[in-house]
VOVEX-852945 format. One line per 5 residues: number of its first residue (from 0); their letters; for each residue x, y, z of C-alpha. Coordinates in steps of 0.2 Angstrom, whole numbers. Example, Ala and Ser with C-alpha at 12.3 -4.5 7.8 and 13.67 -1.06 7.14 Angstrom:
2
0) as) 62,-22,39 ~ 68,-5,36
//
This chain:
256
0) mtpsp) 0,0,0 ~ 7,17,-5 ~ 9,29,10 ~ 0,45,10 ~ 9,61,5
5) ymvas) -2,70,17 ~ 2,76,35 ~ -13,80,47 ~ -12,96,57 ~ -23,103,70
10) itrva) -27,121,72 ~ -21,129,88 ~ -25,147,86 ~ -34,158,73 ~ -29,176,72
15) cegka) -40,189,62 ~ -31,199,48 ~ -44,213,48 ~ -58,210,36 ~ -46,201,23
20) gvtvw) -44,184,31 ~ -35,175,45 ~ -19,167,50 ~ -20,149,56 ~ -7,142,68
25) ldrsv) -5,123,68 ~ 3,110,79 ~ 18,105,68 ~ 32,111,57 ~ 36,106,39
30) gagpg) 54,111,38 ~ 50,125,25 ~ 62,139,20 ~ 56,157,17 ~ 45,158,1
35) qfvmv) 41,139,0 ~ 23,133,0 ~ 12,119,5 ~ -3,111,-3 ~ -17,112,9
40) wlphv) -32,100,7 ~ -49,100,15 ~ -58,84,11 ~ -74,86,0 ~ -69,104,-3
45) derpl) -53,107,-13 ~ -34,108,-12 ~ -24,124,-15 ~ -6,130,-12 ~ -3,142,3
50) avmnd) 14,151,7 ~ 22,146,23 ~ 20,161,34 ~ 30,154,49 ~ 37,136,51
55) dplal) 40,132,69 ~ 26,131,73 ~ 18,131,55 ~ 7,146,51 ~ -3,150,36
60) tiaai) -11,167,31 ~ -27,165,21 ~ -36,179,11 ~ -55,174,10 ~ -58,176,-9
65) gpftq) -68,161,-14 ~ -76,145,-8 ~ -60,135,-3 ~ -52,150,7 ~ -68,155,15
70) alcgl) -70,137,21 ~ -52,138,28 ~ -56,155,36 ~ -71,147,45 ~ -60,133,54
75) qpger) -58,134,73 ~ -45,128,85 ~ -45,109,87 ~ -51,107,69 ~ -39,98,56
80) lwlrg) -33,101,39 ~ -21,90,28 ~ -4,96,21 ~ 9,90,9 ~ 25,99,5
85) pygna) 35,110,7 ~ 37,113,-11 ~ 46,126,-22 ~ 62,136,-20 ~ 65,148,-6
90) fpept) 72,165,-6 ~ 91,166,-4 ~ 98,168,14 ~ 99,186,19 ~ 117,194,18
95) gplll) 113,212,21 ~ 98,224,23 ~ 82,219,15 ~ 67,228,7 ~ 52,217,8
100) igggs) 37,222,-3 ~ 20,213,-1 ~ 3,215,-8 ~ -12,207,-1 ~ -10,189,5
105) gtasl) 7,189,-4 ~ 15,197,12 ~ 14,179,19 ~ 28,173,8 ~ 39,186,15
110) allak) 36,184,34 ~ 48,170,37 ~ 61,179,27 ~ 59,194,38 ~ 60,184,54
115) navet) 76,175,49 ~ 84,191,43 ~ 80,201,59 ~ 86,186,70 ~ 103,187,60
120) gylvs) 105,205,64 ~ 100,213,47 ~ 89,228,45 ~ 72,224,37 ~ 61,237,29
125) aivga) 43,230,24 ~ 31,239,13 ~ 14,232,14 ~ 1,236,1 ~ -18,233,-3
130) rsadg) -32,242,-12 ~ -39,248,5 ~ -35,246,24 ~ -47,232,24 ~ -36,222,13
135) lmlvd) -20,224,23 ~ -12,208,30 ~ 1,204,43 ~ 6,223,46 ~ 6,220,65
140) hfgsl) 16,203,63 ~ 30,212,53 ~ 31,225,66 ~ 32,212,80 ~ 46,204,71
145) gaevh) 56,220,72 ~ 54,226,54 ~ 52,244,50 ~ 34,244,42 ~ 27,256,29
150) iatdd) 9,255,22 ~ 2,259,5 ~ -17,259,0 ~ -24,263,-17 ~ -38,273,-9
155) gsrgv) -27,281,5 ~ -37,274,19 ~ -21,269,28 ~ -3,274,25 ~ 3,282,8
160) qgtvi) -11,284,-5 ~ -5,275,-20 ~ 5,260,-24 ~ 20,252,-15 ~ 31,261,-27
165) damrt) 23,277,-22 ~ 27,272,-4 ~ 45,268,-8 ~ 47,286,-15 ~ 43,294,1
170) lppfp) 57,284,11 ~ 75,289,12 ~ 87,281,0 ~ 91,263,3 ~ 109,257,5
175) setrv) 116,250,-12 ~ 118,233,-4 ~ 100,231,-1 ~ 91,216,-8 ~ 73,218,-13
180) cacgp) 61,203,-11 ~ 43,204,-17 ~ 27,194,-18 ~ 9,200,-23 ~ -1,203,-39
185) epmla) 9,202,-55 ~ 6,221,-60 ~ 14,225,-43 ~ 29,213,-46 ~ 32,220,-63
190) avadw) 33,238,-56 ~ 44,232,-42 ~ 55,223,-54 ~ 57,239,-65 ~ 61,250,-50
195) saaar) 74,238,-44 ~ 82,236,-61 ~ 83,255,-63 ~ 90,257,-45 ~ 102,243,-48
200) fecwv) 96,233,-33 ~ 97,214,-32 ~ 79,208,-33 ~ 69,192,-31 ~ 51,190,-33
205) smerl) 39,176,-29 ~ 26,172,-42 ~ 8,166,-38 ~ 0,155,-51 ~ -13,142,-53
210) mkcgf) -6,125,-46 ~ -14,108,-45 ~ 0,96,-41 ~ 13,107,-33 ~ 29,98,-39
215) gicga) 30,99,-58 ~ 19,85,-65 ~ 2,94,-70 ~ 9,109,-79 ~ -5,120,-73
220) chagg) 7,134,-67 ~ 18,135,-83 ~ 25,152,-86 ~ 36,155,-102 ~ 42,137,-102
225) rlvcr) 46,136,-83 ~ 35,129,-70 ~ 32,141,-55 ~ 29,126,-43 ~ 45,117,-47
230) dgpvf) 57,131,-54 ~ 50,145,-43 ~ 40,152,-35 ~ 55,163,-31 ~ 64,169,-46
235) slddy) 78,181,-48 ~ 75,198,-57 ~ 83,192,-73 ~ 73,176,-73 ~ 57,185,-69
240) trlsa) 59,198,-82 ~ 61,184,-96 ~ 46,174,-89 ~ 34,189,-88 ~ 39,194,-106
245) lapps) 34,177,-112 ~ 19,173,-101 ~ 4,184,-97 ~ -2,183,-79 ~ -14,169,-75
250) piget) -27,166,-61 ~ -20,160,-45 ~ -33,147,-43 ~ -49,153,-35 ~ -62,165,-40
255) p) -74,173,-28
//
């Protein structure tokens, strides 16, 4: 009999992320690095990829955008979900100051990186963006880690009115050795990539694409001849620029 690839995890705590969703804390670790993801399965509902927000203990940040994520957001402490992974490539280990740029639930892919960098003694600045204050996620968490947090909202309901790029332009110049890491909607990633290239900063981005298998078999997450689950989701600036020129953005897997 073939052993199951799934691990069972029980929820120990649920923290609200404003009106956008929740962060669920679980009773296990999966040995994930910053930027990796797990496939999360709810029997009789669906299976989707979620970024590892924290690994010891495991935590997942979920934006309630469709039936599956709404079901996850409705779980309570003591209830269970099923996991496999971790999958994908992680962000490089920090070697200096970091500028982390997250949009919506994409901020979850950057949280473990921020934690590791602060613990190593590096300066971390985080810019968190959303359409409105209701969509912001993990702002308090980044602050609790010791990151310097800045906020941008399209409607100006919190922080700088505008995009994360607008927020960056209000800040003092960053040291030349700063590494930029970003995750969020692809228009945001494209803007961050262009800004980083013009400023000559090292840049890594995490792409979000529709995934079914999570490890390179189904091909659902193809992007310009690469598979986001297997070859990413973290890509260097050069790789991301080539991929985004070849492949238009795709849905990330769930519709409202």
